[in-house]
C-alpha positions in Angstrom: 13.3 -0.2 -2.4 10.1 1.7 -3.2 9.8 2.8 0.4 13.3 4.2 0.4 12.4 6.4 -2.6 9.1 7.5 -0.9 10.9 8.4 2.3 13.5 10.4 0.4 10.9 12.2 -1.6 8.9 13.1 1.5 12.1 14.4 3.1 12.7 16.7 0.2 9.1 17.9 0.3 9.3 18.5 4.1 12.4 20.6 3.5 10.6 22.5 0.7 7.7 23.1 3.1 9.9 24.4 5.8 11.6 26.8 3.4 8.3 28.0 2.1 7.0 28.7 5.6 10.1 30.4 6.9 11.0 32.5 3.8 10.5 36.2 4.0 8.0 36.1 1.1 6.6 32.7 2.0 3.4 31.9 3.9 1.9 29.0 5.9 -0.8 28.6 3.2 1.9 28.2 0.6 3.7 25.7 2.8 0.5 23.8 3.2 -0.1 23.6 -0.5 3.5 22.7 -1.2 3.3 19.8 1.2 0.0 18.4 -0.2 0.5 19.2 -3.9 4.2 18.1 -4.1 4.2 15.4 -1.4 1.0 13.8 -0.1 -1.1 13.6 -3.2 1.5 12.5 -5.8 3.1 10.1 -3.4 -0.2 8.6 -2.4 -1.2 8.1 -6.0 2.1 6.5 -6.9 2.1 4.1 -3.9 -1.5 3.2 -4.7 -0.8 2.4 -8.3 2.4 0.5 -7.6 0.7 -1.5 -4.8 -2.1 -2.7 -7.1 -0.5 -5.9 -8.2 0.1 -6.9 -4.5 -3.5 -6.1 -3.6 -4.7 -8.2 -6.5 -2.5 -11.1 -5.5 -3.8 -10.9 -1.9 -7.4 -10.8 -3.1 -6.9 -13.8 -5.3 -5.3 -15.7 -2.4 -8.2 -14.8 -0.1 -10.8 -15.9 -2.7 -9.0 -19.2 -3.4 -9.0 -19.9 0.4 -12.7 -19.0 0.7 -13.8 -21.1 -2.3 -14.7 -24.7 -1.1 -14.4 -26.1 -4.6 -10.7 -25.3 -4.7 -10.0 -27.1 -1.4 -7.7 -30.0 -1.6 -9.5 -33.4 -1.5 -8.4 -35.4 1.5 -8.8 -39.2 1.0 -10.7 -41.0 3.7 -8.7 -42.7 6.3 -8.5 -46.4 5.5 -8.0 -47.5 9.1 -11.6 -46.5 10.1 -14.5 -48.5 8.8 -17.7 -46.6 8.1 -19.8 -49.8 8.1 -19.5 -50.6 11.8 
């Protein structure tokens, strides 16, 4: 759902950028700033902040997998005798 909103927002920003670049009073510099100040920077910040819980969950999962103390204890196989 979040990506649909992000794609829609970037579509609107691209249209604003095109209008800024092609308008009689517009400029390419204005289009550049419109694209970055209305699109890339805010959207990057929002996606980064909303993706934080997922990154934290992945980090905890990786730490749990790497920690040998959290590994499941597998009981020794009773069919093999270690005294032989």
